C-alpha positions as CSV (number, residue, x, y, z in Angstrom):
1,M,31.7,16.9,92.2
2,A,30.2,18.3,88.9
3,R,30.4,20.6,85.9
4,I,27.7,23.7,86.2
5,Q,26.8,25.2,82.3
6,I,24.1,28.2,82.3
7,G,23.3,28.6,79.0
8,A,21.0,32.0,78.0
9,L,19.7,32.5,81.5
10,R,17.4,35.7,81.7
11,K,15.4,36.4,84.9
12,T,12.4,39.1,84.8
13,Y,10.5,40.3,87.6
14,P,6.8,40.6,87.4
15,G,6.2,44.5,86.7
16,A,9.6,45.1,85.9
17,R,10.6,46.8,82.9
18,A,13.3,45.1,81.9
19,D,14.9,41.9,82.1
20,T,17.7,41.8,85.7
21,L,19.5,39.0,83.5
22,H,20.3,39.2,79.8
23,G,20.8,36.1,78.6
24,I,24.0,34.6,80.9
25,D,25.8,32.2,79.4
26,L,28.7,30.3,81.5
27,S,30.4,27.2,82.0
28,I,32.2,26.5,85.2
29,E,34.2,23.4,85.3
30,D,34.4,20.4,87.4
31,G,36.4,21.5,90.7
32,E,36.9,24.8,89.7
33,M,36.4,27.9,92.1
34,A,34.0,30.7,90.0
35,V,33.8,34.2,91.3
36,L,31.2,36.3,90.7
37,V,32.2,40.2,90.9
38,G,30.3,43.7,90.1
39,P,28.9,46.5,91.4
40,S,25.6,46.2,93.8
41,G,22.4,45.7,91.9
42,C,24.5,44.0,88.6
43,G,22.8,40.8,88.8
44,K,25.7,38.3,90.9
45,S,23.4,37.6,93.9
46,T,20.1,36.7,91.7
47,L,22.0,34.6,89.1
48,L,23.4,32.7,92.0
49,R,19.8,32.3,94.1
50,M,18.9,31.0,90.6
51,I,21.5,28.4,90.2
52,A,20.5,27.4,93.9
53,G,16.6,26.9,92.9
54,L,15.9,30.3,95.3
55,E,14.8,32.2,92.6
56,S,12.7,31.2,89.4
57,V,14.3,31.1,86.0
58,T,12.5,32.8,83.4
59,D,13.9,32.1,80.0
60,G,17.0,30.0,79.5
61,E,19.0,26.4,81.3
62,I,20.6,25.5,84.6
63,R,22.6,22.0,84.4
64,I,24.3,20.7,87.5
65,G,26.5,17.6,86.3
66,D,24.4,16.1,84.0
67,R,21.0,17.2,85.3
68,L,18.8,20.3,83.9
69,V,17.8,21.7,87.4
70,N,15.2,24.7,86.2
71,Q,12.5,22.5,87.9
72,L,14.1,20.7,90.6
73,E,13.4,22.7,94.3
74,P,16.5,23.6,96.4
75,A,17.3,20.5,97.9
76,E,16.8,18.1,95.0
77,R,19.6,19.8,93.2
78,D,22.4,18.7,95.6
79,I,24.2,22.2,96.4
80,A,25.5,23.7,99.7
81,M,24.9,27.5,100.4
82,V,27.0,29.3,102.5
83,F,25.0,32.6,103.4
84,Q,26.3,36.2,104.9
85,N,24.4,35.5,107.8
86,Y,25.5,32.1,108.5
87,A,21.9,30.8,108.4
88,L,22.7,28.4,112.0
89,Y,20.1,27.5,114.2
90,P,20.4,29.4,117.3
91,H,18.4,27.0,119.5
92,M,21.0,23.9,118.5
93,T,24.1,23.2,119.5
94,V,27.3,23.5,116.6
95,R,26.8,19.4,116.3
96,G,22.7,19.4,115.8
97,N,23.5,21.9,113.1
98,L,26.0,20.4,111.3
99,E,23.9,17.1,111.9
100,Y,20.3,18.3,110.9
101,G,21.0,18.2,107.1
102,L,22.6,14.9,107.5
103,K,19.6,13.8,109.3
104,N,17.0,15.0,106.8
105,R,18.2,13.3,104.5
106,R,18.1,10.1,106.4
107,T,21.7,9.1,107.0
108,P,23.3,6.9,109.0
109,R,24.2,7.5,112.6
110,A,27.5,5.9,111.9
111,E,28.2,8.2,108.8
112,I,26.9,11.3,110.6
113,D,29.2,10.9,113.4
114,A,32.0,10.7,110.7
115,R,31.4,13.2,108.9
116,V,30.6,15.7,111.8
117,T,34.2,14.1,113.5
118,E,36.1,14.9,110.3
119,A,34.0,18.4,109.4
120,A,35.1,19.5,113.0
121,R,38.8,18.8,113.0
122,V,39.1,19.9,109.8
123,L,38.2,23.5,110.2
124,E,39.1,23.3,114.2
125,I,35.7,23.9,116.0
126,E,36.2,20.8,117.8
127,P,36.2,22.7,121.2
128,F,32.9,24.3,120.0
129,L,30.5,21.4,119.2
130,D,28.5,21.5,123.0
131,R,28.4,25.6,122.0
132,K,25.3,27.8,120.9
133,P,25.9,30.1,117.9
134,Q,25.3,32.8,119.9
135,A,28.6,31.7,122.1
136,L,30.7,31.7,119.4
137,S,32.7,34.7,117.3
138,G,31.9,35.9,113.7
139,G,34.5,33.7,112.8
140,Q,33.7,30.3,114.3
141,R,30.0,31.0,113.0
142,Q,31.3,31.5,109.9
143,R,33.8,28.3,110.2
144,V,30.2,26.2,111.5
145,A,28.7,27.4,108.5
146,M,31.0,26.0,106.6
147,G,31.1,22.8,108.6
148,R,27.3,22.3,107.7
149,A,28.1,22.6,103.8
150,I,31.2,20.4,103.7
151,V,29.4,17.0,105.6
152,R,27.0,16.5,103.1
153,K,29.6,16.0,100.3
154,P,27.5,18.0,97.5
155,Q,28.1,18.3,94.3
156,A,28.5,21.8,94.0
157,F,29.3,25.1,97.0
158,L,27.3,28.4,96.6
159,F,29.0,31.3,98.5
160,D,27.0,34.3,98.5
161,E,29.1,37.3,100.3
162,P,29.7,34.8,103.1
163,L,33.0,37.1,104.9
164,S,31.3,40.6,104.7
165,N,30.1,40.9,108.2
166,L,33.8,39.7,109.3
167,D,36.4,42.8,110.1
168,A,39.1,42.6,107.6
169,R,41.8,40.6,110.0
170,L,39.6,37.6,110.2
171,R,38.3,38.2,106.4
172,G,42.1,37.6,105.3
173,Q,42.3,34.6,107.3
174,M,38.6,32.9,105.9
175,R,39.8,33.7,102.5
176,V,42.9,31.7,102.8
177,E,40.6,28.6,104.8
178,I,37.9,28.8,101.7
179,R,40.5,28.2,99.1
180,R,42.2,25.7,101.3
181,L,39.1,23.9,102.1
182,Q,37.6,24.2,98.2
183,R,41.0,22.7,97.1
184,R,41.3,20.5,99.5
185,F,38.1,18.8,98.6
186,A,37.8,19.6,94.9
187,T,34.4,20.7,95.1
188,T,32.8,22.9,91.9
189,S,32.1,26.1,93.9
190,I,30.8,29.6,92.6
191,Y,31.6,32.9,95.3
192,V,29.7,36.0,94.8
193,T,31.7,39.0,96.5
194,H,31.9,42.6,95.8
195,D,35.2,42.8,97.6
196,Q,38.4,42.8,94.8
197,L,40.9,41.2,96.8
198,E,38.4,38.4,97.8
199,A,37.5,38.2,93.8
200,M,41.2,38.3,92.6
201,T,42.7,36.1,95.4
202,M,40.1,33.2,95.7
203,A,39.4,32.5,91.7
204,D,40.0,30.3,89.5
205,K,37.6,31.8,86.9
206,L,36.8,35.7,87.9
207,V,33.1,36.4,86.2
208,V,32.6,40.3,86.2
209,M,28.8,41.0,85.4
210,N,27.6,45.0,84.9
211,A,23.6,46.0,84.7
212,G,22.9,42.0,84.2
213,R,25.2,41.2,82.0
214,I,28.6,39.4,81.9
215,E,31.1,42.0,80.9
216,Q,34.4,39.4,80.7
217,V,35.5,35.9,81.8
218,G,38.4,34.9,82.8
219,S,41.7,34.1,85.0
220,P,42.3,37.1,87.4
221,M,45.7,38.0,85.7
222,D,43.9,37.7,82.2
223,L,41.5,40.4,83.6
224,F,43.6,42.7,85.0
225,E,46.1,42.8,82.6
226,T,44.1,42.6,79.4
227,P,40.7,43.9,80.4
228,R,37.9,44.3,77.2
229,S,36.0,46.8,78.1
230,L,36.2,50.4,79.7
231,F,33.9,48.8,82.5
232,V,36.6,45.9,83.3
233,A,39.3,48.4,83.8
234,G,38.1,50.6,85.8
235,F,36.7,47.9,88.2
236,I,39.1,45.1,88.3
237,G,42.1,46.8,90.5
238,A,41.8,48.4,94.0
239,P,42.7,51.9,92.5
240,G,41.6,51.1,89.1
241,M,42.9,51.3,86.1
242,N,44.2,55.5,84.8
243,L,41.3,56.0,82.1
244,L,42.0,59.2,80.0
245,P,40.0,60.5,77.3
246,V,41.9,61.1,73.9
247,E,40.5,64.7,73.8
248,D,41.7,65.5,77.6
249,L,45.4,64.2,76.6
250,R,45.1,66.3,73.2
251,A,44.2,69.5,75.4
252,S,47.2,68.5,77.8
253,G,49.2,69.0,74.5
254,A,50.5,65.6,75.2
255,D,51.4,63.7,72.1
256,L,49.3,61.3,70.2
257,T,51.4,59.6,67.6
258,G,51.6,56.6,67.3
259,L,48.2,55.7,69.2
260,P,45.7,53.5,67.0
261,G,43.5,55.7,65.1
262,T,40.2,54.9,66.5
263,T,41.4,55.1,70.1
264,S,38.7,57.4,72.1
265,V,40.2,56.2,76.1
266,V,43.6,55.8,77.4
267,G,44.5,54.1,79.8
268,I,47.1,53.2,82.9
269,R,47.4,50.9,85.7
270,P,48.6,53.4,88.6
271,E,51.8,51.3,89.3
272,H,52.8,51.6,85.7
273,L,52.8,55.7,85.9
274,L,56.2,56.9,85.9
275,P,56.4,60.1,88.6
276,D,59.9,61.0,85.8
277,A,58.8,61.2,82.2
278,T,62.1,61.0,81.3
279,G,62.1,58.4,78.7
280,A,58.3,58.3,78.7
281,W,56.6,57.8,75.1
282,M,54.1,60.2,76.5
283,A,54.5,62.8,79.4
284,L,52.2,65.3,81.6
285,H,52.3,67.9,83.9
286,V,50.2,67.6,86.6
287,T,50.2,68.6,90.5
288,V,49.8,66.4,93.4
289,D,46.8,67.2,94.9
290,A,46.9,64.5,97.6
291,V,49.1,61.6,99.1
292,E,47.9,58.9,100.8
293,L,50.5,56.6,102.8
294,V,49.2,53.2,103.1
295,G,52.3,51.1,105.1
296,S,54.3,49.4,101.8
297,E,53.5,51.9,99.2
298,T,52.0,55.0,98.5
299,L,49.0,56.3,96.3
300,V,49.4,59.9,94.8
301,H,47.0,61.5,93.6
302,L,47.2,64.1,90.5
303,G,45.3,66.7,88.6
304,A,46.6,68.5,85.7
305,A,43.9,71.6,83.6
306,G,42.5,70.0,80.9
307,L,42.5,66.4,82.4
308,S,38.1,65.6,83.5
309,A,39.2,63.2,86.1
310,P,42.4,62.9,88.4
311,L,45.1,60.6,88.2
312,V,46.5,58.0,90.9
313,L,50.3,56.9,90.7
314,R,51.2,53.8,92.5
315,Q,54.6,54.0,94.5
316,P,56.5,51.9,96.7
317,G,57.5,53.0,100.0
318,A,56.9,56.3,101.2
319,A,56.9,58.8,97.9
320,R,58.8,62.2,99.1
321,L,56.1,64.1,97.3
322,A,53.7,66.4,98.7
323,P,50.2,68.1,97.8
324,G,51.0,71.4,95.2
325,M,54.2,70.0,94.5
326,P,54.3,70.1,90.5
327,L,55.0,66.6,88.3
328,R,56.2,65.3,84.7
329,V,54.5,62.3,84.9
330,G,55.6,59.1,82.2
331,L,53.0,57.4,80.5
332,P,55.5,54.4,78.8
333,R,53.6,52.7,75.6
334,Q,54.4,49.2,76.3
335,H,51.9,49.8,79.1
336,L,49.2,51.7,77.6
337,H,45.8,50.4,77.1
338,C,43.0,51.7,74.1
339,F,39.7,51.8,74.0
340,D,37.4,52.8,71.2
341,A,33.9,54.8,71.6
342,H,32.2,52.2,72.4
343,G,34.1,51.4,75.4
344,L,36.2,48.1,73.9
345,R,39.5,47.4,73.9
346,I,41.6,48.5,70.7
347,A,43.4,44.8,69.7
348,Q,46.8,45.3,68.7
349,D,49.0,42.3,68.7
350,S,46.7,40.0,65.9
351,T,48.7,37.0,66.8
352,D,46.6,36.3,69.9
353,P,42.9,34.4,69.3
354,A,41.7,36.6,71.7
355,L,42.6,39.6,70.5
356,R,41.3,38.9,67.0
357,E,37.9,37.9,68.3
358,L,37.3,40.9,69.6
359,E,38.9,42.8,67.0
360,S,36.0,41.4,64.8
361,R,33.5,42.5,67.4
362,L,35.1,46.0,67.0
363,D,34.4,45.4,63.7
364,A,31.0,44.7,63.4
365,L,30.2,47.5,65.6
366,R,31.9,50.1,63.5
């Protein structure tokens, strides 16, 4: 187990016009599960591969524990990586796959047997030890891949979208399993995913990346409740936050009294939008465009003249709404998020140190 520290990390590929990663600074504490999330091409997998030693470092440094590992080969970094495609040896049995790395390290036979037996028991793959990977289901193969990482007892686990090849039911099961195992072994872990549900449910520390930069780092609920930029507001949450340009609101006849003077965009989560504007601080006249019943809740898509993008209203249960129905929806003041023309959150509680720091950034940009 070890702390992972990344400082001013930069990656530039030969012939590229711009950096793939732009000065990444990140600390992952001992035993912490950090999840890297962002759109395709944001640099999250490149960052993971640089930590693993599969990509070279252009500039900056990576420390695992007390060691600078920039120039170390992957095998020298004392990490274990779990891949999307399992990366199992097809000609070996499950037992052979679990033993392979330990044999290469010249681990004593008795210790190999003990580690394999324990991993197989914890992962419930004992019945499959003498089978080959092609005889296993996708979920079973992923358990074997996890077992191969566990038996090595590394300082850190690295996960590169390990569940993307599984169906929704198995993904749910394996999310719980991976998190349970990570907590049990208390191993520092970095997990890359594009799946928001995985990111929100698995992370101790959530790292949102965009265009080779870190947009925000914090607990999942910190990022959900206090997004520091328009990108994070729109990316975190499913559906994402409704983002309404002030000019659209003004064109729709909304009363903007009380908004900070530098507000350019107003955000509100779908679950905070009210289907009845009675008593709300701000009201909008809209029309139901579509209704999606998704079991325990309903997503209602709304449109209005003057709005450049549709709104989404989240309602519990089966909402009695139909396309074409007019609504007067409310925006409660306490649930509004205000962003300036630079796309940064406007701090409205000067007692919060994090928001005071953000205010300083805003002042520097103005």
